[in-house]
VMD Tcl script that draws the C-alpha trace (Angstrom):
set ca {
  {134.63 70.47 102.44}
  {133.31 71.19 98.94}
  {130.08 69.76 97.61}
  {131.62 67.17 95.27}
  {133.79 65.78 98.08}
  {130.76 65.53 100.35}
  {128.80 63.73 97.65}
  {131.59 61.16 97.36}
  {131.66 60.79 101.15}
  {127.96 60.07 101.57}
  {128.17 57.51 98.77}
  {131.10 55.81 100.54}
  {129.04 55.70 103.76}
  {126.19 53.94 101.97}
  {123.73 56.83 102.08}
  {121.47 57.70 99.16}
  {121.05 61.29 100.36}
  {121.92 63.69 103.18}
  {119.86 66.62 104.50}
  {121.97 69.66 105.38}
  {120.48 72.55 107.32}
  {121.90 75.91 108.35}
  {121.15 75.09 112.01}
  {123.57 74.16 114.70}
  {122.47 72.42 117.93}
  {120.67 75.58 119.09}
  {117.86 75.23 116.62}
  {116.44 78.35 115.03}
  {119.11 80.66 116.44}
  {121.70 82.67 114.59}
  {125.05 80.97 114.04}
  {128.71 81.82 113.66}
  {130.13 81.91 110.12}
  {132.33 78.88 110.71}
  {129.25 76.84 111.70}
  {127.41 77.53 108.44}
  {127.79 74.24 106.56}
  {125.01 75.22 104.17}
  {126.96 78.21 102.91}
  {130.19 76.22 102.75}
  {128.58 73.72 100.39}
  {126.45 76.06 98.28}
  {127.67 79.66 98.59}
  {124.17 80.68 99.73}
  {124.38 83.24 102.55}
  {120.69 83.55 103.43}
  {119.46 82.99 106.98}
  {117.15 80.07 106.16}
  {117.37 77.08 103.83}
  {117.87 73.33 103.52}
  {120.00 71.31 101.12}
  {119.26 67.80 99.90}
  {122.55 66.24 98.77}
  {122.47 63.13 96.58}
  {125.56 61.48 95.05}
  {124.84 62.95 91.61}
  {122.82 66.11 92.34}
  {121.88 68.63 95.02}
  {118.70 70.63 95.66}
  {118.60 73.84 97.73}
  {115.23 74.77 99.24}
  {114.57 78.45 100.02}
  {111.46 80.54 100.50}
  {110.46 83.58 98.46}
  {112.57 86.01 100.51}
  {115.69 84.49 99.00}
  {114.66 83.88 95.39}
  {116.86 86.59 93.86}
  {119.64 86.09 96.41}
  {119.92 82.35 95.75}
  {119.96 82.94 91.99}
  {122.92 85.31 92.48}
  {124.93 83.15 94.88}
  {124.36 79.52 93.87}
  {125.95 77.75 90.89}
  {122.90 76.52 88.99}
  {125.03 74.00 87.10}
  {125.72 72.15 90.36}
  {122.71 72.90 92.55}
  {119.04 73.13 91.69}
  {117.30 75.94 93.61}
  {113.67 75.30 94.59}
  {111.74 78.34 95.83}
  {108.86 77.00 97.86}
  {106.82 77.31 101.03}
  {106.76 73.53 101.26}
  {108.94 71.68 103.74}
  {111.69 69.45 102.43}
  {109.59 66.48 103.57}
  {106.62 67.55 101.42}
  {108.92 67.99 98.43}
  {110.41 64.51 98.94}
  {106.95 63.01 99.18}
  {105.84 64.62 95.91}
  {109.04 64.37 93.85}
  {111.10 61.32 94.90}
  {109.50 57.92 94.51}
  {112.35 55.47 95.03}
  {113.23 54.12 98.47}
  {116.16 56.13 99.86}
  {118.41 55.87 102.88}
  {118.68 59.51 104.03}
  {121.12 60.67 106.70}
  {120.92 63.80 108.83}
  {122.77 65.36 111.76}
  {120.60 64.63 114.85}
  {121.91 67.74 116.64}
  {120.63 70.00 113.85}
  {117.04 68.78 113.55}
  {114.29 68.70 116.15}
  {112.44 65.72 117.55}
  {109.23 67.07 116.02}
  {110.73 67.48 112.57}
  {112.31 64.02 112.44}
  {109.16 62.40 113.85}
  {107.24 64.09 111.04}
  {109.62 62.69 108.44}
  {109.24 59.17 109.77}
  {105.48 59.52 110.00}
  {104.69 60.75 106.47}
  {107.69 59.39 104.53}
  {107.53 55.72 105.40}
  {109.24 54.62 102.17}
  {112.44 56.41 103.23}
  {114.87 55.21 105.87}
  {116.08 58.19 107.93}
  {119.28 57.56 109.88}
  {121.24 59.69 112.33}
  {124.72 60.73 111.24}
  {126.64 60.01 114.44}
  {130.04 60.54 112.79}
  {129.55 64.29 112.20}
  {130.52 63.98 108.54}
  {130.39 67.77 108.11}
  {132.23 68.48 111.35}
  {131.08 69.72 114.76}
  {128.61 72.59 114.50}
  {129.03 74.62 117.73}
  {132.32 76.47 117.43}
  {134.51 76.47 120.53}
  {134.54 80.23 120.86}
  {135.26 81.84 124.21}
  {132.42 84.12 125.29}
  {131.85 86.75 127.91}
  {128.72 85.79 129.88}
  {127.09 88.52 131.93}
  {123.95 89.20 133.94}
  {121.20 91.31 132.40}
  {120.65 93.91 135.10}
  {117.30 93.80 136.92}
  {116.74 97.50 136.12}
  {116.48 96.41 132.50}
  {114.95 92.93 132.89}
  {112.30 93.95 135.41}
  {111.87 90.45 136.88}
  {114.56 88.49 138.73}
  {115.81 85.03 137.84}
  {114.30 83.59 141.04}
  {110.89 85.03 140.21}
  {111.03 83.56 136.71}
  {112.06 80.11 137.97}
  {109.19 80.26 140.47}
  {106.86 80.72 137.48}
  {108.29 77.62 135.77}
  {108.39 75.06 138.60}
  {104.59 74.88 139.10}
  {104.28 74.31 135.35}
  {106.73 71.39 135.53}
  {104.86 69.90 138.46}
  {101.46 70.41 136.81}
  {102.69 68.36 133.83}
  {103.80 65.57 136.20}
  {107.46 65.89 135.23}
  {110.55 65.53 137.42}
  {112.36 68.11 135.31}
  {112.09 70.17 132.17}
  {114.74 70.28 129.42}
  {114.91 73.76 127.91}
  {116.62 73.65 124.50}
  {115.65 77.13 123.25}
  {118.65 79.20 124.30}
  {116.78 82.52 124.04}
  {114.37 81.07 126.63}
  {117.34 80.01 128.77}
  {118.75 83.54 128.50}
  {115.43 85.09 129.52}
  {114.83 82.66 132.40}
  {118.25 83.21 133.99}
  {118.70 86.87 133.03}
  {121.99 85.96 131.35}
  {123.44 87.22 128.09}
  {126.71 86.76 126.19}
  {128.77 88.21 123.36}
  {129.20 84.90 121.53}
  {127.23 86.04 118.47}
  {127.97 89.37 116.78}
  {124.38 90.71 116.77}
  {122.35 88.55 119.17}
  {123.31 88.61 122.88}
  {121.91 85.20 123.80}
  {123.64 82.68 126.04}
  {124.16 79.64 123.82}
  {123.24 76.92 126.30}
  {120.63 74.30 127.18}
  {119.14 74.15 130.67}
  {117.70 71.32 132.75}
  {115.36 72.62 135.46}
  {114.19 70.27 138.18}
  {110.66 70.41 139.57}
  {112.22 71.96 142.70}
  {113.89 74.75 140.70}
  {117.48 73.50 140.52}
  {119.12 74.51 137.24}
  {121.93 72.82 135.29}
  {123.43 74.54 132.24}
  {125.04 72.86 129.22}
  {126.88 74.63 126.42}
  {128.65 72.04 124.28}
  {129.89 69.70 127.02}
  {128.09 66.52 126.04}
  {129.85 64.48 128.74}
  {128.33 66.71 131.42}
  {124.93 66.38 129.75}
  {125.11 62.58 129.80}
  {126.20 62.56 133.45}
  {123.36 64.85 134.50}
  {120.76 62.86 132.59}
  {121.95 59.67 134.32}
  {120.47 61.10 137.54}
  {117.01 60.90 135.98}
  {117.07 57.20 135.10}
  {113.47 55.95 135.25}
  {112.09 59.46 135.83}
  {110.13 61.81 133.56}
  {111.53 64.85 131.74}
  {109.43 67.27 129.71}
  {110.67 68.94 126.55}
  {109.24 70.79 123.57}
  {109.63 68.41 120.64}
  {109.55 71.23 118.09}
  {112.83 72.83 119.25}
  {114.78 70.07 121.03}
  {117.48 68.31 118.98}
  {116.86 64.67 118.13}
  {120.24 63.82 119.67}
  {119.06 64.95 123.13}
  {115.98 62.73 122.83}
  {118.24 59.79 121.93}
  {120.52 60.47 124.91}
  {117.53 60.41 127.24}
  {116.28 57.14 125.79}
  {119.71 55.63 126.44}
  {119.28 56.60 130.12}
  {115.83 54.96 130.35}
  {114.15 58.33 130.86}
  {110.44 58.81 130.23}
  {109.94 61.78 127.88}
  {106.87 63.99 127.61}
  {106.22 66.49 124.82}
  {105.47 69.61 126.89}
  {105.21 73.06 125.30}
  {107.78 75.67 126.31}
  {105.77 78.23 128.33}
  {108.58 80.78 128.28}
  {107.85 81.58 124.63}
  {104.65 83.35 125.63}
  {105.99 84.76 128.87}
  {108.90 86.58 127.25}
  {106.78 87.68 124.28}
  {104.62 89.80 126.60}
  {106.99 92.44 127.90}
  {106.67 93.47 131.55}
  {106.14 97.16 132.46}
  {109.84 97.73 133.19}
  {110.84 96.25 129.84}
  {108.24 98.35 128.00}
  {109.40 101.56 129.64}
  {113.01 100.70 128.80}
  {112.33 99.77 125.19}
  {110.50 103.05 124.58}
  {113.58 104.93 125.76}
  {115.85 102.76 123.61}
  {113.77 103.56 120.53}
  {114.01 107.28 121.20}
  {117.79 107.08 121.39}
  {117.83 104.91 118.28}
  {115.75 107.54 116.49}
  {118.37 110.17 117.37}
  {121.05 108.01 115.74}
  {119.00 107.25 112.62}
  {117.86 110.85 112.17}
  {121.44 112.05 112.54}
  {122.45 109.53 109.90}
  {119.66 110.54 107.50}
  {120.67 114.19 107.86}
  {124.26 113.20 107.06}
  {123.14 111.13 104.08}
  {121.16 113.98 102.57}
  {124.34 116.06 102.40}
  {126.91 113.34 101.68}
  {125.30 110.69 99.47}
  {127.32 111.50 96.35}
  {130.06 108.95 95.78}
  {129.24 106.91 98.89}
  {128.79 103.16 98.60}
  {126.47 100.73 100.34}
  {129.32 99.63 102.62}
  {130.00 103.27 103.49}
  {126.34 103.55 104.52}
  {126.60 100.48 106.76}
  {129.72 101.82 108.45}
  {128.38 105.34 108.97}
  {125.05 104.24 110.45}
  {126.88 101.97 112.87}
  {129.09 104.88 113.92}
  {126.05 107.02 114.79}
  {124.39 104.21 116.75}
  {127.55 103.32 118.63}
  {127.54 106.77 120.26}
  {124.23 106.04 121.99}
  {123.87 105.20 125.67}
  {123.48 101.48 126.47}
  {124.53 100.44 122.95}
  {125.73 96.82 122.69}
  {125.76 95.89 118.99}
  {123.73 95.87 115.82}
  {120.68 93.61 116.06}
  {121.42 92.05 112.63}
  {123.67 92.73 109.66}
  {122.52 95.97 108.09}
  {120.62 95.67 104.81}
  {121.69 98.60 102.62}
  {120.43 97.94 99.11}
  {120.72 100.67 96.50}
  {118.81 100.54 93.20}
  {118.52 96.94 91.96}
  {120.19 95.57 95.09}
  {117.23 96.87 97.10}
  {115.00 94.38 95.28}
  {116.91 91.50 96.92}
  {114.85 91.23 100.10}
  {117.59 90.21 102.55}
  {120.52 91.72 100.66}
  {123.67 92.64 102.55}
  {126.45 94.43 100.68}
  {129.83 92.79 100.13}
  {132.96 93.94 98.34}
  {131.74 92.05 95.29}
  {128.25 93.57 95.17}
  {128.90 97.03 96.66}
  {127.13 99.73 94.61}
  {127.91 103.44 94.66}
  {124.95 105.71 95.30}
  {123.87 107.77 92.29}
  {121.10 110.28 91.78}
  {117.79 108.96 90.57}
  {117.14 105.77 92.55}
  {116.25 104.42 95.99}
  {118.19 103.19 99.01}
  {116.47 100.53 101.10}
  {117.98 100.61 104.59}
  {116.92 97.94 107.09}
  {118.87 98.05 110.34}
  {118.63 97.81 114.09}
  {120.52 97.85 117.35}
  {120.83 95.90 120.55}
  {120.74 98.15 123.59}
  {120.86 96.82 127.13}
  {117.38 98.33 127.49}
  {115.83 97.15 124.25}
  {116.13 95.85 120.69}
  {115.32 97.97 117.63}
  {114.59 97.23 113.97}
  {113.66 99.87 111.40}
  {113.44 100.07 107.62}
  {113.37 103.34 105.73}
  {113.42 103.72 101.96}
  {115.17 106.93 100.95}
  {115.30 108.78 97.64}
  {118.80 109.55 96.39}
  {118.32 112.54 94.15}
  {114.94 113.12 92.52}
  {112.74 110.01 92.44}
  {110.65 109.08 89.42}
  {106.87 109.29 89.54}
  {106.73 105.49 89.43}
  {108.98 105.25 92.49}
  {106.82 107.73 94.41}
  {103.62 105.93 93.45}
  {105.03 102.54 94.46}
  {106.30 103.96 97.75}
  {102.93 105.53 98.46}
  {101.18 102.21 97.84}
  {103.48 100.54 100.39}
  {102.83 103.45 102.77}
  {99.07 102.94 102.42}
  {99.57 99.25 103.22}
  {101.62 100.20 106.28}
  {99.00 102.69 107.49}
  {96.13 100.26 106.94}
  {97.57 97.80 109.45}
  {99.19 100.35 111.78}
  {95.87 102.13 112.35}
  {93.79 98.96 112.78}
  {91.62 98.15 115.78}
  {91.10 94.43 116.37}
  {89.42 92.22 118.98}
  {91.33 90.49 121.72}
  {92.32 86.99 120.64}
  {93.05 88.02 117.03}
  {96.03 86.31 115.41}
  {98.62 87.86 113.12}
  {97.46 85.64 110.29}
  {94.03 87.27 110.45}
  {95.52 90.78 110.28}
  {98.03 90.16 107.48}
  {95.47 90.81 104.75}
  {94.82 94.35 106.03}
  {98.25 95.32 104.76}
  {98.77 92.97 101.84}
  {95.42 93.67 100.14}
  {96.48 97.26 99.37}
  {99.15 95.85 97.04}
  {96.91 93.08 95.71}
  {94.60 95.74 94.30}
  {97.43 96.70 91.94}
  {98.44 93.11 91.17}
  {101.46 93.32 93.47}
  {102.64 91.43 96.53}
  {105.73 90.83 98.68}
  {107.45 87.53 99.40}
  {107.86 87.87 103.15}
  {105.78 88.21 106.27}
  {104.22 91.52 107.23}
  {105.54 91.41 110.78}
  {107.59 89.46 113.31}
  {107.86 89.48 117.07}
  {110.87 91.18 118.65}
  {112.76 90.18 121.78}
  {114.06 92.36 124.61}
  {117.85 92.49 124.30}
  {117.47 89.08 122.68}
  {116.54 87.91 119.18}
  {115.39 90.62 116.80}
  {113.11 87.93 115.33}
  {111.14 86.31 118.13}
  {108.06 84.11 118.21}
  {105.53 82.87 118.80}
  {103.63 85.91 117.50}
  {103.94 87.13 113.93}
  {101.88 88.83 111.23}
  {101.96 86.60 108.19}
  {99.80 84.87 105.63}
  {101.39 81.64 106.82}
  {100.14 79.84 109.90}
  {100.55 82.28 112.79}
  {97.70 81.49 115.13}
  {99.18 82.93 118.34}
  {96.77 85.60 119.63}
  {98.28 89.08 119.79}
  {98.31 90.44 123.34}
  {98.98 93.78 125.04}
  {102.69 94.11 125.80}
  {103.84 92.20 122.73}
  {106.13 93.96 120.25}
  {105.85 93.26 116.53}
  {107.08 94.82 113.31}
  {104.84 96.16 110.55}
  {106.81 96.02 107.30}
  {105.02 95.68 103.95}
  {107.17 96.08 100.85}
  {107.39 96.04 97.09}
  {110.36 94.80 95.06}
  {110.81 95.57 91.39}
  {113.49 93.12 90.25}
  {116.41 94.80 88.53}
  {115.31 98.28 89.58}
  {114.62 98.99 93.27}
  {113.08 97.77 96.51}
  {110.73 99.52 98.91}
  {109.96 98.58 102.51}
  {108.58 100.63 105.39}
  {109.07 99.10 108.83}
  {108.16 100.32 112.28}
  {108.19 98.34 115.48}
  {104.93 98.72 117.36}
  {103.69 97.94 120.84}
  {100.32 96.22 121.19}
  {98.07 98.12 123.58}
  {94.44 98.12 124.66}
  {92.45 100.63 122.61}
  {90.10 101.92 125.32}
  {87.04 101.29 123.15}
  {83.56 100.31 124.33}
  {84.02 96.81 122.97}
  {87.44 95.54 124.16}
  {89.85 96.09 121.29}
  {93.60 96.19 120.76}
  {95.68 98.59 118.69}
  {99.26 99.25 117.59}
  {101.33 102.17 118.91}
  {104.59 102.90 117.06}
  {107.83 102.50 118.99}
  {109.92 103.53 115.97}
  {110.07 107.31 115.72}
  {111.87 108.30 112.51}
  {110.27 110.36 109.72}
  {109.32 108.94 106.35}
  {110.85 110.39 103.20}
  {108.18 112.88 102.08}
  {109.84 113.20 98.66}
  {108.50 109.72 97.98}
  {104.92 110.38 99.11}
  {102.37 111.17 96.43}
  {99.85 112.85 98.70}
  {97.21 112.79 95.98}
  {97.03 109.01 96.34}
  {96.34 109.24 100.08}
  {92.91 109.43 101.65}
  {92.14 112.13 104.19}
  {92.55 109.59 107.00}
  {95.91 108.38 105.62}
  {97.20 111.93 105.34}
  {96.13 112.55 108.94}
  {98.00 109.40 110.03}
  {101.24 110.58 108.39}
  {100.92 114.07 109.86}
  {100.07 112.75 113.33}
  {103.00 110.32 113.19}
  {105.43 113.05 112.14}
  {104.07 115.38 114.82}
  {104.80 112.74 117.45}
  {108.30 112.15 116.01}
  {109.04 115.87 116.27}
  {107.61 116.19 119.79}
  {109.50 113.22 121.25}
  {112.79 113.31 119.33}
  {113.60 116.99 118.79}
  {114.33 117.65 122.52}
  {116.94 114.88 122.41}
  {118.97 116.38 119.55}
  {122.13 118.28 120.40}
  {122.98 119.20 116.80}
  {120.99 122.21 115.57}
  {121.47 121.23 111.92}
  {119.94 117.81 112.60}
  {117.13 119.55 114.47}
  {116.43 121.78 111.48}
  {116.45 118.72 109.20}
  {113.99 116.92 111.49}
  {111.69 119.94 111.66}
  {111.49 120.06 107.88}
  {111.06 116.28 107.63}
  {108.13 116.42 110.05}
  {106.16 119.32 108.55}
  {102.62 118.34 107.53}
  {101.87 117.08 104.04}
}
mol new
graphics top color blue
foreach p $ca { graphics top sphere $p radius 0.5 }
foreach p [lrange $ca 0 end-1] q [lrange $ca 1 end] { graphics top cylinder $p $q radius 0.2 }
display resetview
């Protein structure tokens, strides 16, 4: 359905507006292309956004990560693009003053979000679209579901359920409805190949206080039948990630509903010792693949395109033990494309590499024993002094946070400034977070922890994995980002402190480092990091030429 047809349809249905989100019923998870109604209506391919459709206009809301991307992809004559950190509700409150009847798909918005709308936007009438005007979101794709082996997971399904049942009982519930499918996947040690880059099982789970588990994919009849068994009883759910439609189904069955936080978010964020040992090994193998690729690139860049880069890097990774898939679509942005923060090359945008600019390469892999995510910015040919200086500023920002000691209980929001302030001193900034949590053979972006100037109050704890990825983007010219995944550890200091230890072990491009801008401590950090890369990765290389390349890449500044 095209936008103009949808505008006619909502007018025929008596709606003044319709809110379209990229979500399907599994809120906050990745989706299949055929489920992306936001892209179908707007052409916008970013991974986050909301669209307000009115009969005579449409407004697309994106955050700063997608400012350049939305300008490229969206027809400004038909759709107004608003780049904002505000929610769509805040924008409505401040910009629309007439009384509107606004429809939304109750499977694609959470109880918490819709409650918020009704609470602060009392002049609007929000109604559930029960006709699925845009079509059913979860595609009926056959998937291979498999068990995540205990030698990787470290804790059995039974042990995990035994952690959850006392929590359900403590909250005086007869059962708990688990809508976050990454939490379902973790709890049951199940994975699937339904999504191309994220091995989650796309399913809800209902867990009784005695530990009995019922799974629901997209069989709503089964869900209704199971809920009927809880008539007059109490079910807990997390309002912030349970679809409004599930809440409505429970109300129809006369079920008492309690807003109970999902404890699995924190449990899976802190990796167990088996997971940590596995993920360290996965990162070493990933480093072998990326180093082999970078060696290849140094000798074969001429005439290659961004899509060639994506294909070749995948080929190197695919050779690795325990490889399952990429962990997201590879970002390979050369020259001006690198300034588009979440750029992914297509046939229409595919640039050929030429001497004298930068390649921003953000990629990762899903291994059965861990998830990786790394960004390296690489010079193609001889970089300009300006490129080297900008890169070195980003490197200083990366080192500032990577080398930090911080007290237990510190949040990512508190730490964000340690990185960002290095760019502020030069009047620069970046329109994305400094770091995100990472799952274990699950989502490459995983909460609740993050490092961001936005609200991210979850205390960082030993065993969590986060990224550190400051950047700088010069529109129309190039982009720079340096990303390592790090493990949070205790620092062994007199006063209890935490620190970051890199999991990512791939050298930085020394051609882009202006060592005269580095302090003595920053130079020592780079040299120590490269020494560790050489020590841990060189024994794993079977190709002598790659070994020679790595030795040169890791020599001290």
